[in-house]
C-alpha positions as CSV (number, residue, x, y, z in Angstrom):
1,M,-39.0,-6.7,11.5
2,S,-40.7,-9.9,12.2
3,Y,-42.9,-10.6,15.3
4,L,-42.9,-13.9,17.5
5,L,-47.0,-15.0,17.7
6,P,-47.9,-15.5,21.2
7,P,-49.8,-18.9,21.8
8,W,-53.5,-18.9,21.2
9,R,-54.8,-21.5,23.9
10,S,-58.7,-22.4,24.0
11,F,-60.5,-22.1,27.6
12,R,-60.6,-25.3,28.3
13,T,-56.8,-25.9,28.2
14,L,-56.1,-22.8,30.3
15,D,-53.5,-23.9,33.4
16,S,-54.8,-21.8,35.9
17,N,-57.9,-20.6,37.9
18,N,-56.6,-17.1,38.1
19,E,-56.2,-17.1,34.5
20,A,-59.6,-18.7,33.6
21,A,-61.7,-16.6,35.4
22,C,-59.5,-13.4,34.2
23,A,-60.8,-14.7,30.7
24,S,-64.3,-15.9,31.5
25,V,-64.8,-12.1,33.0
26,C,-64.2,-10.9,29.3
27,C,-66.2,-13.3,27.5
28,S,-69.5,-11.8,26.1
29,F,-70.4,-14.9,23.9
30,S,-69.3,-18.5,23.7
31,F,-66.7,-20.2,26.2
32,A,-66.8,-23.1,23.4
33,T,-64.6,-20.8,21.1
34,L,-63.0,-18.4,23.1
35,E,-59.3,-18.2,23.4
36,I,-57.0,-16.4,24.9
37,A,-53.3,-15.5,23.6
38,C,-50.2,-13.3,26.2
39,C,-46.8,-12.7,25.7
40,H,-46.4,-13.2,29.1
41,P,-49.0,-15.3,31.7
42,G,-49.5,-12.5,34.4
43,T,-48.8,-9.7,32.1
44,A,-51.1,-6.3,32.4
45,S,-53.4,-7.8,29.2
46,F,-53.9,-10.2,27.2
47,A,-55.8,-10.6,23.9
48,L,-59.0,-13.2,23.1
49,T,-61.7,-14.3,20.2
50,E,-64.7,-15.4,20.5
51,Q,-67.5,-16.5,17.9
52,R,-70.3,-14.0,17.9
53,Q,-72.4,-15.6,15.0
54,I,-71.7,-17.4,12.4
55,D,-69.7,-14.9,10.2
56,A,-68.2,-12.8,13.4
57,W,-65.5,-13.5,15.5
58,R,-65.1,-10.8,18.4
59,W,-61.4,-9.8,19.4
60,A,-60.2,-7.8,22.6
61,I,-57.7,-7.3,24.3
62,C,-58.3,-7.3,28.2
63,S,-56.7,-6.3,31.2
64,T,-56.2,-9.4,33.8
65,T,-58.9,-7.0,36.0
66,G,-61.5,-7.8,33.3
67,L,-61.5,-4.1,31.9
68,I,-61.6,-4.1,27.9
69,L,-58.9,-2.0,26.9
70,R,-60.1,-2.3,22.8
71,A,-62.3,-4.8,20.7
72,G,-63.7,-5.3,17.7
73,C,-65.1,-7.8,15.6
74,E,-63.7,-9.5,12.1
75,P,-65.2,-11.9,9.6
76,S,-63.7,-15.1,9.8
77,Q,-61.2,-16.1,13.4
78,T,-58.0,-16.2,11.4
79,S,-58.8,-12.3,11.0
80,A,-59.9,-11.5,14.3
81,R,-56.4,-13.3,15.5
82,R,-54.3,-11.5,13.5
83,V,-56.0,-8.0,14.3
84,A,-56.0,-9.0,18.2
85,Q,-52.2,-9.9,18.0
86,E,-51.3,-6.8,16.6
87,A,-53.4,-4.6,19.0
88,L,-51.7,-7.3,21.9
89,R,-48.5,-5.7,20.2
90,L,-49.0,-2.9,20.4
91,E,-51.1,-2.7,24.2
92,E,-47.9,-4.1,25.3
93,P,-44.4,-3.9,23.5
94,D,-42.5,-5.7,25.3
95,P,-39.0,-6.4,23.6
96,A,-40.2,-10.5,24.9
97,C,-42.7,-10.4,22.2
98,T,-40.8,-9.2,19.4
99,Q,-37.9,-10.7,17.3
100,V,-35.5,-8.6,15.5
101,A,-35.2,-9.3,11.7
């Protein structure tokens, strides 16, 4: 089975003030590198990645109230995105987030 990946958007390109506020609450390191992804806007959780150090990218699954549900670090942004996407899929097993093979 393959999964549809949610689009990643930089903090600067977020459409709503509410979405930006939710993301900023969970940001710990850098708005310049902060990216978020969610299966559906307004859902109960979203994924984020941000650069912690040169060789460390933080990923997290956050609730829209700012609670960090899961988090970790990976050596690259690509790895952090991949882990965050899988964690987001596990957090919200919504049929709209998946595609049947």
